[in-house]
N, C-alpha and C positions, 0 to 999 in steps of 0.2 A: 464183480473183479476177474479180469481174462488173463491167464497166466499165458503168455504166448512169445518164449523165447527161445531160442532154437542155434544151436552150433553142431557141425557135423567135421568130426575128421576121420572120413574115411581111410580104415587100413584093415587089409587083411588079417585074418586071425594069429597066423604066425608070426606076425611083426604089430601087434599090438603091444604100444608103450603104454606102461603105468602112469606117465605124464600127463599122458595125449587121452587117456581115460578118465584121469580125474579132473582134467579141465572141463571135458565135454560134460561130466557129471556135476560138477561146479557150476557151470554157465548155464545148463538147462535146469535144475535143481534147486539152488538156492536162493535165486529169487524169487520164484514160486511160495517156498516156505516163508522168506523173511518180509513178502507183503503183505501174506495171509496173516501172518500173525500180527503186524502192524493195522492192519484194516479189522479184524476180529472183533475187537473189545467194541468197534462202533457198531460191528453186524448185530452183536448180541445184545446191546443197549436197546437196540431196534427190533429187537426179534424178527430180524428179517436182513437175507442176505445170500449171493448167488455168488458161485463163484465155479470159473470154468478152467480145466485145464487143457492147453493143446497138445498134443500126442502126434502120433503120428503113424501111419499105416507101417511102419518098419517094425512096429511092435511085433509082428505077425511072422517076420524073419526077413531078412534083407542081406545080402553077401556084402563084406566088407564095412557093416555097420555096426560092431560088437557093443563098442560104447555110447553111440546115440539110440541104436534100440534098446538099450538100457536103462538111458535116461529117460525115456521116453515111457516104457515101460513104469516106469519108477512114479512118475507123474499119473497114470492110471492108478496104479495102487495108492496114490497120496489121494486120489479124487474118493477111492472105495472107502480107504479106511477113515478121511475127513468126513465124509456123507454120515457115517455111523455115528462118529463122535459130535456131531453140530446138528443132527438132525432135530433133537429138541430144541433146538436154538430157533427154528425158523430158517434155518441156513442149508440152501442147494450146493451140492459140489458133485458137478460131470466133467467128464471130459470128453474133446471133440477130437478124432482121428481122421485129419486127412489122408487123402492118397494124393496123386502126381496133381499138384496145383501150378496152373500157369503164372507163373509170376516171373519180374525183369531175372531175376537169380536162375529159375529153372530154365526158361528158355534161352538166357546164357551158357548154360550148362548141356541144353538140347534142342539145337537150334532147329525151325521147322525142317523138315526132309532127313534129319540127322538118323542114324543108327540108334543113337541113345533113347529120340522121339517115339522111334517105332518098336522098340524093346519096352517102353512104360506102356505105350497104347494097347500091345499087345495084352497086358493085365488088366484090362479096364474094359468090363463089360460093356459100358455105355460108349465106348471107343471115342472118348472124348478128355480132356483133364477139365480137372475143376477150374473155375474162376474164383479168386478170391472171395467175390461177393457171394457164390456157394457156402463157403466156409464159414463167412461172416453170417447168414442167414440161420445155419444152426446153434451159431455161436448165441446171437441174438434170441433166438426163440429159447434158448436154456437159461439167459440171464431176466426172461420175462417171468411176468407172475400166471402167465399159461402153463409155466413148467415148474409150478410149486409143489407136486406131487412127483415128479422126478428126481431122484438123487441117486449118489452111487452109479450110474452108469456112464458108459462110452458110446457116442452115437461115430460112427465110421461113414464119412462123408468122402466117400471115394469112387463114386459111380458102379459101385457092385464090386470091386478090386479086392475085397476081404472075403468075399465068397466063392469065389473061382472065376472060370473062364467061361465065357458064352459060347455055345457051339456054332460058330459060325459059318 
């Protein structure tokens, strides 16, 4: 099972509105919980299961992302807590934390040559954006039998952005 829902509503700290915070938390968290709860009986009966929560690099800090970063950090926390709870049932739970990923939505907001593109690239030591296939490969691995002894972990698929800037 892959929990990959996301809603971003950027707001500066001084203007964070509680209804927006609640909406972002609800959209990002409620589906993950309810879908896992629905699948859990079958996974437990089989003695095998894989759950991956898609988080975000923003959990490490991002301007105007109070609600989104909190929701994505909660998904990491869900993965850790659920991993402890479900390990004895043969179920692994992990998180994947993508960095800037070249999707249609990302490109609509950060066209090639834009200030936004340059700002994001400056924070990625590999000097490129993730492709959706880069993220999918990490998720596919965590869903596989080969990842059967990995649980409660977060894999940052971010070209090194979570570890700092390279000296260029």
